[in-house]
Each structure stands twice: as structure tokens, then as C-alpha cells.
LUMDRENMI-466929 format. One record per residue (C-alpha): residue in three letters; x, y negated, z negated. Coordinates in Angstrom, 2 decimals. Layout:
BEGIN
(Ala; (X; Y; Z))
...
***
This chain:
BEGIN
(Unk; (-25.34; -223.67; -130.93))
(Unk; (-27.79; -226.61; -130.51))
(Unk; (-31.39; -225.68; -131.00))
(Unk; (-32.61; -227.64; -128.00))
(Unk; (-30.99; -229.39; -125.03))
(Unk; (-31.14; -233.19; -124.84))
(Unk; (-34.15; -233.07; -122.56))
(Unk; (-35.86; -230.32; -124.48))
(Unk; (-36.42; -231.82; -127.93))
(Unk; (-40.08; -230.97; -127.65))
(Unk; (-42.19; -230.93; -130.78))
(Unk; (-45.52; -229.23; -131.38))
(Unk; (-47.39; -232.45; -130.72))
(Unk; (-45.75; -232.78; -127.32))
(Unk; (-46.84; -229.27; -126.40))
(Unk; (-50.41; -230.04; -127.37))
(Unk; (-50.49; -233.32; -125.44))
(Unk; (-48.58; -232.58; -122.22))
(Unk; (-51.20; -230.67; -120.23))
(Unk; (-49.21; -231.17; -117.03))
(Unk; (-46.46; -229.00; -118.42))
(Unk; (-48.42; -226.47; -120.41))
(Unk; (-51.31; -224.16; -119.66))
(Unk; (-53.30; -221.81; -121.92))
(Unk; (-51.47; -218.70; -123.01))
(Unk; (-53.40; -215.92; -121.32))
(Unk; (-53.07; -212.25; -122.14))
(Unk; (-51.06; -212.65; -125.32))
(Unk; (-53.83; -211.83; -127.77))
(Unk; (-53.00; -208.12; -127.79))
(Unk; (-49.49; -208.80; -129.07))
(Unk; (-49.66; -211.85; -131.32))
(Unk; (-52.31; -213.87; -133.10))
(Unk; (-53.57; -216.85; -131.09))
(Unk; (-52.21; -219.28; -133.69))
(Unk; (-48.68; -217.99; -133.10))
(Unk; (-48.62; -218.93; -129.39))
(Unk; (-48.53; -222.70; -128.98))
(Unk; (-48.17; -222.84; -125.18))
(Unk; (-47.09; -221.15; -121.97))
(Unk; (-44.41; -222.89; -119.91))
(Unk; (-43.30; -222.39; -116.33))
(Unk; (-39.80; -222.91; -115.01))
(Unk; (-36.62; -221.53; -113.50))
(Unk; (-34.03; -219.49; -115.36))
(Unk; (-30.76; -221.39; -115.78))
(Unk; (-27.21; -220.02; -115.52))
(Unk; (-26.51; -220.39; -119.26))
(Unk; (-29.18; -217.79; -120.08))
(Unk; (-28.07; -214.81; -122.17))
(Unk; (-29.92; -211.82; -123.61))
(Unk; (-30.50; -213.89; -126.79))
(Unk; (-31.24; -217.40; -125.49))
(Unk; (-33.33; -218.33; -122.45))
(Unk; (-32.45; -221.67; -120.84))
(Unk; (-35.43; -222.75; -118.77))
(Unk; (-35.49; -225.60; -116.23))
(Unk; (-39.02; -227.01; -116.32))
(Unk; (-40.63; -230.06; -114.69))
(Unk; (-40.23; -231.84; -118.04))
(Unk; (-36.60; -230.91; -118.60))
(Unk; (-34.42; -228.19; -120.03))
(Unk; (-35.83; -225.89; -122.70))
(Unk; (-33.90; -223.58; -125.00))
(Unk; (-35.95; -220.57; -126.14))
(Unk; (-34.88; -217.71; -128.37))
(Unk; (-35.38; -214.13; -127.19))
(Unk; (-35.66; -211.60; -130.01))
(Unk; (-36.85; -208.08; -130.73))
(Unk; (-40.49; -209.21; -130.79))
(Unk; (-40.40; -210.73; -127.30))
(Unk; (-42.55; -208.83; -124.80))
(Unk; (-40.45; -208.56; -121.62))
(Unk; (-42.31; -205.57; -120.20))
(Unk; (-43.25; -207.39; -116.98))
(Unk; (-40.00; -209.32; -116.55))
(Unk; (-36.66; -207.99; -117.74))
(Unk; (-34.55; -209.60; -115.02))
(Unk; (-33.51; -213.13; -115.96))
(Unk; (-31.28; -214.31; -113.15))
(Unk; (-30.53; -217.95; -112.23))
(Unk; (-33.30; -219.79; -110.33))
(Unk; (-35.92; -217.08; -110.97))
(Unk; (-39.35; -218.59; -111.65))
(Unk; (-41.05; -217.21; -114.75))
(Unk; (-43.85; -217.88; -117.23))
(Unk; (-43.01; -217.91; -120.95))
(Unk; (-45.48; -218.08; -123.82))
(Unk; (-43.77; -219.57; -126.86))
(Unk; (-44.21; -219.96; -130.59))
(Unk; (-42.41; -221.94; -133.27))
(Unk; (-40.15; -219.89; -135.52))
(Unk; (-39.37; -220.58; -139.15))
(Unk; (-35.78; -221.29; -138.04))
(Unk; (-36.93; -224.32; -136.04))
(Unk; (-36.34; -222.71; -132.66))
(Unk; (-38.91; -222.00; -130.00))
(Unk; (-39.32; -218.22; -129.65))
(Unk; (-40.48; -216.38; -126.55))
(Unk; (-43.60; -214.30; -127.22))
(Unk; (-43.97; -213.00; -123.65))
(Unk; (-41.96; -213.44; -120.46))
(Unk; (-43.73; -212.61; -117.20))
(Unk; (-43.58; -212.96; -113.43))
(Unk; (-46.01; -212.45; -110.58))
(Unk; (-43.89; -211.18; -107.70))
(Unk; (-44.12; -207.47; -106.79))
(Unk; (-41.65; -205.44; -104.72))
(Unk; (-42.63; -202.84; -102.08))
(Unk; (-42.35; -199.17; -103.06))
(Unk; (-39.43; -197.07; -101.74))
(Unk; (-39.11; -193.26; -101.79))
(Unk; (-35.93; -192.13; -103.59))
(Unk; (-33.94; -188.89; -103.35))
(Unk; (-33.94; -188.16; -107.09))
(Unk; (-32.37; -184.74; -106.53))
(Unk; (-29.01; -186.50; -106.24))
(Unk; (-28.62; -189.15; -108.93))
(Unk; (-25.31; -190.75; -109.88))
(Unk; (-24.36; -193.36; -112.46))
(Unk; (-22.09; -196.37; -112.60))
(Unk; (-20.92; -198.49; -115.50))
(Unk; (-20.13; -202.11; -114.82))
(Unk; (-20.83; -205.81; -115.24))
(Unk; (-23.33; -207.84; -113.22))
(Unk; (-21.59; -210.59; -111.29))
(Unk; (-22.88; -213.93; -110.05))
(Unk; (-23.91; -212.59; -106.63))
(Unk; (-26.74; -210.63; -108.26))
(Unk; (-30.21; -211.59; -107.06))
(Unk; (-33.67; -210.62; -108.17))
(Unk; (-33.69; -207.82; -105.60))
(Unk; (-30.06; -206.61; -105.46))
(Unk; (-27.67; -205.99; -108.34))
(Unk; (-23.99; -206.72; -107.65))
(Unk; (-22.04; -204.63; -110.15))
(Unk; (-18.31; -204.99; -110.84))
(Unk; (-17.04; -201.50; -111.64))
(Unk; (-13.58; -200.04; -112.16))
(Unk; (-13.73; -198.87; -108.53))
(Unk; (-14.86; -202.20; -107.07))
(Unk; (-18.12; -204.03; -106.43))
(Unk; (-21.30; -202.01; -105.87))
(Unk; (-24.70; -203.15; -104.58))
(Unk; (-27.83; -201.50; -105.99))
(Unk; (-31.43; -202.47; -105.26))
(Unk; (-33.85; -203.12; -108.11))
(Unk; (-37.40; -201.75; -107.86))
(Unk; (-40.69; -202.09; -109.72))
(Unk; (-40.28; -198.49; -110.89))
(Unk; (-36.76; -198.93; -112.29))
(Unk; (-36.76; -197.64; -115.88))
(Unk; (-35.38; -200.43; -118.08))
(Unk; (-36.63; -199.12; -121.42))
(Unk; (-33.03; -198.85; -122.68))
(Unk; (-32.14; -202.34; -121.46))
(Unk; (-33.02; -205.41; -123.51))
(Unk; (-32.62; -207.89; -120.65))
(Unk; (-30.69; -207.99; -117.39))
(Unk; (-28.42; -211.03; -117.17))
(Unk; (-25.28; -212.05; -115.27))
(Unk; (-22.09; -210.95; -117.12))
(Unk; (-24.04; -208.26; -118.99))
(Unk; (-22.54; -204.76; -119.06))
(Unk; (-24.82; -201.86; -118.12))
(Unk; (-25.05; -198.18; -117.22))
(Unk; (-27.01; -197.88; -113.95))
(Unk; (-28.33; -194.52; -112.72))
(Unk; (-29.07; -194.74; -109.02))
(Unk; (-30.33; -192.73; -106.04))
(Unk; (-30.52; -193.34; -102.30))
(Unk; (-33.83; -194.56; -100.90))
(Unk; (-35.49; -193.92; -97.56))
(Unk; (-34.30; -197.42; -96.57))
(Unk; (-30.66; -196.13; -96.80))
(Unk; (-29.89; -198.35; -99.83))
(Unk; (-28.91; -197.19; -103.30))
(Unk; (-31.70; -198.00; -105.79))
(Unk; (-31.59; -198.27; -109.57))
(Unk; (-33.49; -195.39; -111.18))
(Unk; (-32.74; -196.60; -114.70))
(Unk; (-30.64; -199.27; -116.39))
(Unk; (-29.34; -199.20; -119.96))
(Unk; (-27.23; -201.55; -122.03))
(Unk; (-23.81; -199.93; -122.51))
(Unk; (-24.31; -200.15; -126.27))
(Unk; (-27.59; -198.24; -125.89))
(Unk; (-26.40; -195.74; -123.29))
(Unk; (-27.42; -192.70; -125.35))
(Unk; (-30.05; -190.62; -123.63))
(Unk; (-31.92; -187.41; -124.34))
(Unk; (-29.63; -184.44; -123.93))
(Unk; (-31.18; -182.73; -120.91))
(Unk; (-27.69; -181.87; -119.60))
(Unk; (-29.09; -182.03; -116.08))
(Unk; (-25.73; -182.95; -114.58))
(Unk; (-26.42; -186.66; -114.47))
(Unk; (-23.31; -188.74; -114.88))
(Unk; (-22.78; -190.49; -118.20))
(Unk; (-25.73; -188.54; -119.66))
(Unk; (-24.77; -189.04; -123.29))
(Unk; (-26.53; -187.40; -126.21))
(Unk; (-27.00; -189.41; -129.43))
(Unk; (-23.89; -189.35; -131.62))
(Unk; (-24.62; -187.31; -134.75))
(Unk; (-21.13; -186.38; -135.90))
(Unk; (-20.25; -189.84; -137.31))
(Unk; (-21.99; -191.60; -140.17))
(Unk; (-20.24; -194.98; -139.77))
(Unk; (-20.30; -197.69; -137.11))
(Unk; (-19.43; -196.63; -133.57))
(Unk; (-18.54; -198.59; -130.44))
(Unk; (-18.43; -197.65; -126.77))
(Unk; (-15.81; -198.29; -124.09))
(Unk; (-15.52; -197.15; -120.47))
(Unk; (-12.33; -196.73; -118.51))
(Unk; (-9.96; -194.32; -116.79))
(Unk; (-7.59; -191.74; -118.24))
(Unk; (-3.94; -192.80; -118.15))
(Unk; (-0.76; -190.78; -117.74))
(Unk; (0.55; -189.71; -121.13))
(Unk; (-2.83; -188.47; -122.35))
(Unk; (-2.56; -185.31; -124.46))
(Unk; (-5.15; -182.79; -125.64))
(Unk; (-5.55; -184.59; -128.96))
(Unk; (-4.68; -188.16; -127.94))
(Unk; (-6.46; -190.05; -125.17))
(Unk; (-4.89; -193.03; -123.41))
(Unk; (-7.77; -194.97; -121.81))
(Unk; (-7.28; -197.94; -119.49))
(Unk; (-10.26; -200.29; -119.71))
(Unk; (-11.10; -203.87; -118.75))
(Unk; (-10.29; -204.77; -122.36))
(Unk; (-6.83; -203.16; -122.32))
(Unk; (-5.43; -199.71; -123.10))
(Unk; (-7.07; -197.77; -125.92))
(Unk; (-5.29; -195.00; -127.83))
(Unk; (-7.99; -192.72; -129.23))
(Unk; (-7.59; -189.54; -131.27))
(Unk; (-9.61; -186.47; -130.30))
(Unk; (-10.67; -184.44; -133.34))
(Unk; (-12.24; -181.04; -133.91))
(Unk; (-15.54; -182.86; -134.44))
(Unk; (-15.34; -184.80; -131.14))
(Unk; (-18.12; -183.85; -128.72))
(Unk; (-16.30; -183.12; -125.45))
(Unk; (-18.98; -180.98; -123.81))
(Unk; (-19.73; -183.78; -121.31))
(Unk; (-16.20; -185.09; -120.93))
(Unk; (-13.64; -182.31; -121.16))
(Unk; (-11.30; -183.04; -118.23))
(Unk; (-8.63; -185.60; -119.17))
(Unk; (-6.54; -185.80; -116.03))
(Unk; (-5.17; -189.16; -114.79))
(Unk; (-7.67; -191.60; -113.25))
(Unk; (-10.75; -189.68; -114.37))
(Unk; (-13.51; -192.03; -115.53))
(Unk; (-14.83; -191.75; -119.09))
(Unk; (-17.29; -193.34; -121.45))
(Unk; (-15.97; -192.99; -125.01))
(Unk; (-17.93; -193.55; -128.20))
(Unk; (-15.39; -194.14; -130.96))
(Unk; (-14.93; -195.32; -134.55))
(Unk; (-12.05; -196.46; -136.72))
(Unk; (-10.86; -193.81; -139.17))
(Unk; (-9.43; -194.22; -142.65))
(Unk; (-5.98; -193.65; -141.08))
(Unk; (-6.54; -196.87; -139.06))
(Unk; (-6.60; -194.91; -135.79))
(Unk; (-9.47; -195.00; -133.34))
(Unk; (-11.20; -191.59; -133.24))
(Unk; (-13.49; -190.31; -130.47))
(Unk; (-17.00; -189.30; -131.51))
(Unk; (-17.88; -188.25; -127.95))
(Unk; (-16.44; -188.25; -124.43))
(Unk; (-18.72; -188.48; -121.39))
(Unk; (-17.31; -188.01; -117.91))
(Unk; (-18.76; -188.55; -114.46))
(Unk; (-20.47; -185.40; -113.22))
(Unk; (-22.67; -185.13; -110.14))
(Unk; (-26.02; -183.38; -110.21))
(Unk; (-26.23; -179.86; -108.78))
(Unk; (-29.15; -177.69; -107.69))
(Unk; (-27.09; -174.66; -106.65))
(Unk; (-28.23; -171.18; -107.62))
(Unk; (-25.40; -169.10; -109.12))
(Unk; (-25.31; -165.30; -108.95))
(Unk; (-24.14; -164.51; -112.49))
(Unk; (-24.56; -160.78; -111.94))
(Unk; (-21.22; -160.69; -110.10))
(Unk; (-18.63; -162.47; -112.23))
(Unk; (-14.87; -162.72; -111.80))
(Unk; (-12.07; -163.96; -114.06))
(Unk; (-9.12; -166.08; -112.93))
(Unk; (-6.17; -167.48; -114.87))
(Unk; (-4.18; -170.54; -113.94))
(Unk; (-3.05; -174.02; -114.94))
(Unk; (-5.09; -177.20; -114.59))
(Unk; (-3.94; -179.45; -111.75))
(Unk; (-3.91; -183.23; -112.04))
(Unk; (-6.56; -183.67; -109.33))
(Unk; (-9.16; -181.86; -111.44))
(Unk; (-12.30; -183.86; -112.26))
(Unk; (-15.40; -183.37; -114.35))
(Unk; (-17.04; -182.03; -111.17))
(Unk; (-14.30; -179.77; -109.82))
(Unk; (-11.68; -177.87; -111.81))
(Unk; (-8.61; -177.31; -109.63))
(Unk; (-6.46; -174.40; -110.80))
(Unk; (-2.96; -173.39; -109.77))
(Unk; (-3.16; -169.57; -109.79))
(Unk; (-0.81; -166.77; -108.71))
(Unk; (-2.91; -166.47; -105.55))
(Unk; (-2.77; -170.18; -104.78))
(Unk; (-4.91; -173.21; -105.50))
(Unk; (-8.53; -172.58; -106.46))
(Unk; (-11.47; -174.99; -106.84))
(Unk; (-14.36; -174.27; -109.20))
(Unk; (-17.45; -176.36; -109.80))
(Unk; (-17.98; -177.38; -113.43))
(Unk; (-21.77; -177.84; -113.51))
(Unk; (-22.35; -174.66; -115.58))
(Unk; (-19.68; -175.20; -118.25))
(Unk; (-20.95; -176.30; -121.67))
(Unk; (-17.47; -176.96; -123.06))
(Unk; (-13.99; -175.41; -123.25))
(Unk; (-13.34; -172.51; -125.63))
(Unk; (-10.26; -172.55; -127.84))
(Unk; (-9.47; -176.21; -127.14))
(Unk; (-11.26; -179.57; -127.02))
(Unk; (-10.03; -180.92; -123.67))
(Unk; (-8.41; -179.86; -120.40))
(Unk; (-5.25; -181.76; -119.46))
(Unk; (-2.70; -181.41; -116.67))
(Unk; (-0.76; -178.09; -116.84))
(Unk; (-3.11; -176.63; -119.46))
(Unk; (-3.30; -172.84; -119.01))
(Unk; (-6.83; -171.47; -118.99))
(Unk; (-8.83; -168.35; -118.18))
(Unk; (-12.05; -168.98; -116.25))
(Unk; (-15.01; -166.66; -115.73))
(Unk; (-16.82; -167.68; -112.57))
(Unk; (-19.49; -166.67; -110.06))
(Unk; (-20.44; -167.70; -106.55))
(Unk; (-23.26; -170.14; -105.88))
(Unk; (-25.51; -170.45; -102.85))
(Unk; (-23.57; -173.63; -101.98))
(Unk; (-20.53; -171.38; -101.17))
(Unk; (-18.60; -172.72; -104.18))
(Unk; (-17.32; -170.67; -107.09))
(Unk; (-18.85; -172.05; -110.29))
(Unk; (-17.05; -171.89; -113.63))
(Unk; (-19.17; -170.28; -116.36))
(Unk; (-16.66; -170.39; -119.23))
(Unk; (-13.24; -171.98; -119.58))
(Unk; (-11.00; -170.53; -122.31))
(Unk; (-7.58; -171.78; -123.40))
(Unk; (-4.74; -169.30; -122.97))
(Unk; (-2.04; -169.34; -125.63))
***
């Protein structure tokens, strides 16, 4: 990669001399020594921008600026084409210009969100995305989500077109879906509150080597110990081991959505470290003082939210928001025979408390 575009071969002397282009770097003293910041530039983000390199269209030409772990993006994490930003820069020992801070001035009006019902999507930002509305390509189609000042982006390095993210969202009082938090897919681990939020993944602790993450849907042919996952990158065949954490992704029926953290084993197979399914939040109160037990086989339309059983008395639906994981098996697949203890909630649903494999 070239260090600077043809119009951006700007040396330190040029920065010192061109007062029309540069202005004093204000507010950077708390983060870096004054000698490190040579100037602050203003311009528009260009389409070539990635999470590592900022391409900036300034009045003096195109600039190419590195973004690294030391860059302060606290006030401006959204770098979409044509957005106007201020960037304080320093010279790195590698000869590149490095961004010290990236900031903006525009503020968005506050919106009240219904955070009692939060859902999550995994997808890629497409070119329709603006500074105010994210356009996300997901496995189920395109989704529009508004971006707010209060959106938590602490687990997101930068938001750029073609980047892949996990977006937790809730409906606002303006009837739009709004982003509550955004995380890079590679950093999608979150604290294990197990509050029923979708894709709420705990840090992987059962693998000491390198892991990767993929999202997709379960394919026909999946077995209890072998997952077939259709993703945008192709079909993955992933082994499910005794050590695999399936407490947040236990239902492997066709078309169910999953986020899988995996690693390559010494047998050259891909092995799942954890499975995380899509589960809606629930605030129902369950009367556990009156429990019942039912036995049946898992039907293919079961999801991480609702377990559908074929019982001797007919089809039965049970909510899965109270289940911490199956007993006697790692996953629930079509036609799997199970025994379920359950109790009624104040939402009129029966809620599964435990799910146990039946031999």
C-alpha cells in the first residue's frame, strides 16, 4: 500500500507552512505530548477508508492517515463517505501520518428507547449507510437501524462500509429501530449477564489457541455432534465436543441462526468453542412452585426462543428463556427425544426449566 496519495505527499515543513489547511491542535494535550501532534486537518471521509487507513479529501488534496490502537475516536467512530471530520495527526516512525484524535461537531437529538425488548442482528454495512441510519445486510435481508449519540460503541473500533458488526437494537419513540450497542464481530464477546439478549456471548475460556467467529444458519444434515452451518463464506462443517459451550445456542434445527466461535483441532477438523443462538428478551414471571414434566421429540420448527415438542397429547410449545443448557446431551436436533420440566408464566406460556435427553 502507498503511504500517501499523489496529492498527499505532504511533509512536516508543508504542515508548518500551510496555515490555510492546518489549524492548531486543540484539546489533544490530555492524550499526547504537544510535540507529537504536528497539525489538525479538516476534510471529508473518502470511500476507500477502512478501519486501519483513513482517506481524507481536504482542500489541499487527498491525505492517507493511519488509524491505530492509540487513535482517540471517542467523539467520532463513524467514518462514512463524505462525512466532515477533524483529525489531529502526528508523524510515525514508519513514515506514515498517524491519527491522534478524530472528532466531529454535529450532535443528534435524543430519542427514548424501549430497552425492555432488545434484539440483535449480525451483518455487513452496505453503501446506503449514512451518518444517521445504518443499512445492514443480514442473512434475512437488509435492515435499517438509526445511530444515536448514546449508542455504545466501546466494542467497535470504527464503523465503516463493508465492515461486519453485531448490532443490538431497540425501538424508539419515533417508531424506528435504534442501535443500543455495536461491536465488531471479532470482538462480539460480552459480559455473561444471560439476560436473554440475542448473541450475548460470554468470553471463550475453554480454548487456549486461536479462535475465529462465523455467523450463519443451520443446514439440513446437522447432527448432535456435527454442525453444518451455511454462511456468506460457504458451508462450514464444525464438530461439537464435550467442552463446547452450548448454553446459549443449544437448538440446532434447520434455518436457525447461530454465531459460532471455532478453532482448528489437531485432527484438522473445525471444532466449536461456543454456539450462540438468537434469543429474545423476556420479563415474564414464572410460577416454579407448580411444575410439570412432559416427554416428546423435538420438532424442526423449534428455535432458541420456543421449543416445539411432539408429545403423546399433541404438539406443545415451551419458552426457552429459563433453560441454562440441555442435560445429558450438548444440543437439541430434530427428532431428539427429551424430557422437559416446565412451569407456567404470567405471559400464559409454559416455560421450560430443564431439558434432559431421554435414552
